[in-house]
N, C-alpha and C positions, 0 to 999 in steps of 0.2 A: 653393844654389838657393832654399831657403826664404826667405833674407834678401832675395833679389832679388824674389821674388813679394810678400813683405810690403812692400817698398819701393814696388813698382808699385801695390799696393792703396792704400797711404797717399797716394801721389801722385795717384792717380785720385780718391780721396775729397776731397783738398784742392782739386783742379781743379773738381770738382763744386760744392763749397761756395763757391768764388770766383765761380762763375757766378750764384749766387743774389743777389738784391738785399739790401743791408745792412739795409734796413728795409722791411718790406712796407707799401706805402701803402694806406690805407683809402680809402673813397669821398671824393671832393672835397667840401669843406665847403659849397661853393656851385656853382651852374651856371645857365646861361640857359635858360629854358623859355618859349616864346611871348613873347619880348621882355622878360621880367622875370627878375630874379635870385631864385633859390629856394635853400633850404638842402638838405642831403643827403636830407631827408625830403620834399622837394617843397613845403615851406612858404614862403610869400612872405617876402621879405627887405625891410626898411625902413631908412631913415636918419632921423635926428632933427635938426631945424633948430638946436637948441641946442648940438649938437656942432660944434666948430670943426675944419674939415678940416686935417689935418696936425699937430694939437696933441698927438696921442698920448693923449688923454684922452676919457673918456665922461662926458657930462653927465647920464646916466640911471643912477640908483642907487636903492636902497631900494624904496619903493613903485613907482617908475617901472619898475625892472628886473623887478618881479614881473609887471607887465603887458606889458613889452617885453623878453623875455629876450635876452641877448647871443648873437650867433652865435659859437660857440667856434671859435677857430683850430685847424686841424689840426696835426699834428706836422711836416708838410713845408711849407716856405715856398712860397707861390704867386707867380707873376710879377706885375709891375706890370700893372694899377693896384691890385692887392691888397697889403695890408700887415697887420701885426699890432700891436695896442696891448696894453699890460698894464693891466688894470683895477686899481682901488684894492685889491681883495681878492686880487690876484696872479694871477688867471686871465687867459688870453690870449683876446682878442677879435679877430675878423676885421674889417678895414676895407677900404673900396672908395673909391679916390680920396681916401684920408685920412680918410674918414668912417666911424665905427664902424657895424657892421651889427647889426640886431635882427630878431626875429620878433614876432608879436603873439598873445597868449594867446586872443583871440577868433576867430582863424583856426583852425577845427577840422579842415578838410580841405585837402589839397594844392590849391594854386591859389586859395584864397580870399584876398580883399584887403580885409578889413574895416577894417584900420588905415590904408588910404590916405587921406591928407588929414585924418586924425584931428586935431582941435584946430588944424588948419592948420599943424602942425609935423612930422607924420610922412608919409613919402612912400615909395611903392614904388620900388625901384631899377630903372631902365631905362637904356638907352643912347641 
């Protein structure tokens, strides 16, 4: 009888574990708010004209990346039009319609758009 009870307990535990997700998903790396794309912290997301859509490369590195940090890709793949590129340093960056995504260091609060049209090459992501 003990063996049967132990077997039932093990089977119950196994079934409960199977019902759990294999990987607990964190917050989505980006979302739409008031018609613009923002990161998980609500900071405005930008694209850079020097990036070539679909190239899988970022043209922003070094001092550029210090001012325009890359939006890091999450562990889970997002559906199109999102994709992931691998930066030269090996980190994964989120892209939208093939264009890498960035935030701007001078945006201090969620929703600020200080980087929009900066040097005529940085743009807020909208649909």
